[in-house]
BALUM-488644 format. One line per field, with one value per residue (C-alpha): residue number from 1; residue in one letter; y, x, z. Coordinates in steps of 0.5 Angstrom, whole numbers, always signed. Last residue first. Layout:
! residues N
pos: c(NUM, ...)
code: c(A, ...)
py: c(Y, ...)
px: c(X, ...)
pz: c(Z, ...)
//
This chain:
! residues 167
pos: c(167, 166, 165, 164, 163, 162, 161, 160, 159, 158, 157, 156, 155, 154, 153, 152, 151, 150, 149, 148, 147, 146, 145, 144, 143, 142, 141, 140, 139, 138, 137, 136, 135, 134, 133, 132, 131, 130, 129, 128, 127, 126, 125, 124, 123, 122, 121, 120, 119, 118, 117, 116, 115, 114, 113, 112, 111, 110, 109, 108, 107, 106, 105, 104, 103, 102, 101, 100, 99, 98, 97, 96, 95, 94, 93, 92, 91, 90, 89, 88, 87, 86, 85, 84, 83, 82, 81, 80, 79, 78, 77, 76, 75, 74, 73, 72, 71, 70, 69, 68, 67, 66, 65, 64, 63, 62, 61, 60, 59, 58, 57, 56, 55, 54, 53, 52, 51, 50, 49, 48, 47, 46, 45, 44, 43, 42, 41, 40, 39, 38, 37, 36, 35, 34, 33, 32, 31, 30, 29, 28, 27, 26, 25, 24, 23, 22, 21, 20, 19, 18, 17, 16, 15, 14, 13, 12, 11, 10, 9, 8, 7, 6, 5, 4, 3, 2, 1)
code: c(A, A, G, E, G, T, P, N, T, E, S, E, R, F, C, I, G, W, I, T, L, I, A, F, L, L, L, A, G, V, L, Q, K, A, P, G, P, G, I, F, G, S, V, L, G, H, F, L, W, G, P, T, T, A, L, L, T, W, F, L, A, L, R, A, T, Y, W, T, G, R, G, R, F, L, M, A, G, V, R, S, L, A, A, L, A, Y, F, L, V, P, A, W, F, L, W, A, F, L, A, A, G, I, R, A, Q, L, P, I, E, P, D, E, F, A, Q, R, S, L, D, P, W, Q, A, V, F, I, L, G, C, A, G, M, L, F, A, L, A, R, D, E, R, P, G, M, A, L, H, R, R, M, V, E, R, P, R, R, W, T, A, V, M, D, T, S, V, S, M)
py: c(-19, -20, -26, -26, -19, -21, -17, -20, -19, -13, -10, -11, -8, -2, -1, -1, +4, +8, +9, +10, +15, +19, +19, +21, +27, +29, +29, +33, +38, +39, +40, +45, +49, +49, +52, +57, +60, +62, +61, +61, +59, +54, +51, +51, +48, +43, +41, +39, +35, +31, +30, +28, +22, +17, +20, +20, +13, +10, +13, +10, +3, +3, +5, -1, -6, -4, -4, -11, -14, -20, -17, -20, -15, -11, -12, -8, -2, -2, -2, +4, +8, +6, +9, +15, +16, +16, +21, +25, +25, +26, +32, +36, +36, +37, +39, +44, +47, +48, +51, +56, +58, +59, +63, +67, +68, +70, +76, +77, +84, +83, +80, +79, +78, +74, +69, +69, +67, +62, +59, +58, +55, +50, +45, +45, +43, +37, +35, +35, +31, +26, +25, +25, +20, +15, +16, +14, +8, +6, +7, +2, -3, -9, -14, -12, -17, -11, -6, -11, -12, -5, -4, -9, -7, +1, -1, +5, +11, +7, +6, +13, +13, +7, +10, +16, +11, +7, +0)
px: c(-5, +1, +1, +8, +11, +18, +18, +12, +11, +16, +14, +7, +8, +11, +6, +0, +4, +6, -1, -4, +2, +1, -6, -7, -1, -6, -12, -8, -6, -12, -16, -10, -11, -18, -18, -13, -7, -8, -14, -11, -4, -5, -11, -7, -1, -5, -8, -2, +1, -6, -4, +3, +0, +2, +9, +11, +8, +12, +18, +17, +15, +20, +26, +23, +23, +30, +33, +30, +24, +23, +21, +24, +21, +28, +29, +23, +25, +32, +28, +24, +31, +33, +27, +28, +35, +33, +28, +32, +37, +32, +29, +36, +37, +31, +26, +31, +34, +28, +25, +30, +30, +23, +23, +29, +25, +19, +23, +24, +22, +16, +12, +5, +6, +12, +8, +3, +7, +11, +4, +2, +9, +10, +6, +12, +17, +12, +12, +19, +20, +15, +19, +25, +23, +19, +25, +30, +25, +25, +33, +34, +30, +29, +24, +17, +14, +15, +11, +5, +5, +5, -1, -5, -3, -5, -12, -16, -11, -6, -11, -10, -2, -2, -6, -1, +5, +2, +0)
pz: c(+11, +16, +20, +22, +22, +24, +30, +33, +41, +41, +34, +36, +43, +40, +34, +40, +44, +39, +37, +44, +45, +39, +39, +47, +45, +39, +43, +49, +44, +40, +47, +49, +43, +43, +51, +49, +46, +38, +34, +27, +28, +34, +31, +24, +28, +32, +25, +22, +28, +27, +20, +22, +26, +21, +21, +28, +29, +23, +27, +34, +31, +26, +31, +36, +30, +29, +36, +36, +38, +43, +49, +55, +60, +61, +54, +53, +57, +53, +47, +49, +51, +44, +41, +45, +43, +36, +37, +40, +34, +29, +33, +33, +26, +22, +27, +31, +26, +22, +28, +29, +22, +22, +28, +25, +18, +22, +25, +33, +35, +31, +38, +36, +28, +29, +34, +29, +24, +28, +30, +22, +21, +26, +22, +16, +22, +23, +16, +16, +22, +20, +13, +16, +21, +16, +11, +16, +18, +10, +9, +16, +12, +16, +13, +9, +15, +20, +15, +15, +22, +23, +19, +22, +29, +27, +25, +25, +25, +22, +16, +14, +15, +11, +5, +5, +5, -1, +0)
//
């Protein structure tokens, strides 16, 4: 299936989609593409809010804000997500998980990419509505979605690391 079709399917059937990705075998290039695609889209999702901030406080121009966000999301965030995936794998090893370092990375990186529509919506709410209950609600729902999908994908990667039974 295409990446966009899998992203939509992940919101309804994350275990099935993760199983299918695991069945494709270990491909670090695919995992890295998922991560960089997610970080790129999350970076773009920040633009409306950065524009609002630059309008409200013109002391720091929009270009400087976008440059800082670019540096953060495309250079530092991938390093932090690799570390988070490693920590999750170490935690799984304590509970005798059967996955690998690669499956832990794939579960996290795929979750990030699959939840980018939520990030984009959160960015729009931040930029057009601004701080308030709407932004907090969307942020809480996004956090819930990320943790839920990641938990399901990570559990699948630790209990069925080869993707057996994939459709």
